[in-house]
N, C-alpha and C positions, 0 to 999 in steps of 0.2 A: 636620170637625173646624174648629173657629174659632180665630182667631188666637190667643188666649190659650194653647190646647192645642199649636198648632204652635210657638208660642215656648218653652214648657216644654220640648217634644220637642228643640228645638234646644238650649236650655239644656244638657241633659243630654248633648247631642252635644259640646259645647264643652267640658265639664268633663272628658269622656272624653279628648278632643284634648289639653287642658291637662294631664292626669295627675291633678290634684286640684282641689277647690273653692278650696282656698287659692291655688294658681297663678292659676287663672282670675280670682279676685278680686285678686290683685296686678297681673295683666296689664291688667284693666279698671279698676283703681283704685276697686274697690268692695269693702266690707265682707263678709268671707267669711259672717258670721252672716245678712246680708241674703239672699244668693245661696241659702244653705241653706233660709231661711224660704220663699223662691219655689218651691225644688225640693220642699218638703215641704208646699205650698199652705197654709202656717199662716194663719190669719184675721188680717184687718185689725181696727182698731178698730170699724168698721161690720159686721164679721162676713163680709165678703168673702175668699175666699182671695187670698193676696199672688199677683201675677203680674208678668211682664216687661212693664214700659210702655215708651214710644217711646224715652226718652232712654236707658234702661239698654239696650234693643235695639241702638241706634247704637254705643253705647260697646262693647259686646261685639263687635260686628262689626269695629270698628276695632281692638280689642285682638287678634283673631284674624286680622286681614288677610281679613276676609270682605267680599264686594261689598255696596254699600247694599242694604238689603232683605232680605238673607240670612235673618235671624232671622225673617221674616214668612212663609216660604215652607216647604212640605213638601219634604224632600229625601230622604224614605225611597224613593222611586222615581223620583226627577228626576235628570236628568243636569245637575251643576251648572255646566259649561262653558256652559249655556244662561243662565244667570244674569249672565253678563258683560254682557248688553245690557239695561239696566235703562229702561222707558219714563221720557221727560221731558215736561214741560209747561212752559210759558213762564212766569216769574215777573213779574206786572204791578203797576201802580199803577192807581188808580180809572180814570183816562182812558182807559188802555190797555185796561182790561177791558171798558169799554162798547164799544169799537170792537172787541174780540175777539170779543164775541157774534155780531156781523153778518158778520166778516171776520177768521177765525182768524188770529192771528199765529204765523207758523211760522220767521220770521227777524227779526232786528233787536230781538232780545228775549234776555235772559239765560235758562237754562232750568235746572230742578232735576228731579232724579230723583224718582219716585213709584212704590212697590213696590205697588200695587194696580190694578185694572182700571178706566179712567175713559172717558168720552167725548171726542171730538176737542175739544170745546170747554173741558174742563177746564183749570184755569191755578191757579197758586200767587200768594200775597200775603202781605206781612208785616202782622202786626198791630201797629199804631199806637198804642194805648192800652190802658188796664188796666181797660175797663168788663166784660171778661169775666174778670177774675182772681178767682179762681186756676185757672180752666180753660185761658184762653188769657192770655198774658203779651205785653206790648210786645215786638216783635223776633222773636216766634214766626212761623215759616211755617206757613200755612195753604193748604188746597188745596180749591178750588170747583168743583163740576161742574154748570153750568148745566142740564144734560139729566135731573137727579135732582130730581124734585118733592118739595120739603119737606112734611113732615106736622107734626104737633102736637110740641112739644118738640125740634125739630130746630135744630142751629146753621146760621145762614145768613148771607150777606152781602147786606145791604140798600143801596140807594142813593137818597137823598132827590134827586128829579131837579131841584129848585130851585136846588141848589148842589153835586151831585155829591158830597155829603160820604158816605163808605162807613160802614156802621155794622155791626159784628159783633155781632149779638144773639142772644139765644135766641128761636125763632120759636114763638109760642103762638097756637093757635086755640081759643077757646072763644065762649061765648054772646054776649060782648060786642065779639066781632070779632077781626082779627088784632091782635096786640101784638107789639113786639120789647122784649123785657124783658132787661136786663143781669144779670149775676151779681152785680156790686159793687153794693152799694147806694147808692153816692155818685154813681152815674148814673140819670137818670130813664128811664122807660118810654115807649116811641115808640109811638104808635098809627099803624097803616100808614094811609096814605091814598091816593086815586086817582093822586097824582103821585109817589108813591115806587115803587121797583121792586125786588123781590125775585130778585136775579141768579142765586143758586143755592145749594145745599146745601154746607155744609163737609163733606167726605168723610174727610178725612185731615189729621193735624197732624204735621209731622216737622220735625227739625233739620238745620241746616247746620253743620258743625263744621269 
């Protein structure tokens, strides 16, 4: 069962807990019609079924006093008391991240919860520009796992070693070589050179509320 199916099942559970779709919508400050569309998997303009996204998942958890990441887990045969302990990773800047790769920072750094399984080298970082808008926005929290090898079309954190400037770009591998290509057309494509470092794959995006 993938995360979309799990969140849909958990949405049904929250509706039952709230009594009605209208009550859940009021508590989570969400339109009842939108929840109904998700519940019935109505298609978007692109033809894909509507689903519970990251932002809505966190709003629903807060509205019903659920722990962070509750919407992302299958509770049918789980003991919810185990959900109170959510794994955390350090939230770092570029300089800290590069040090973290050789000596993981387990102290002297703020940490944030992450509801998926990652390696011990995983860390979080804030997006600082709009080069990947509308996928990632400035201020978003992204989670990078250096132990996951990126493949074509993955999102990655790359660092230009000459000035340690971080780049959050889509990672492309094609006949022309590896390119770091932004979604926002106002930014230029960057050809990966021998002095650049692909730090790791972006494995999750979350919100701190």
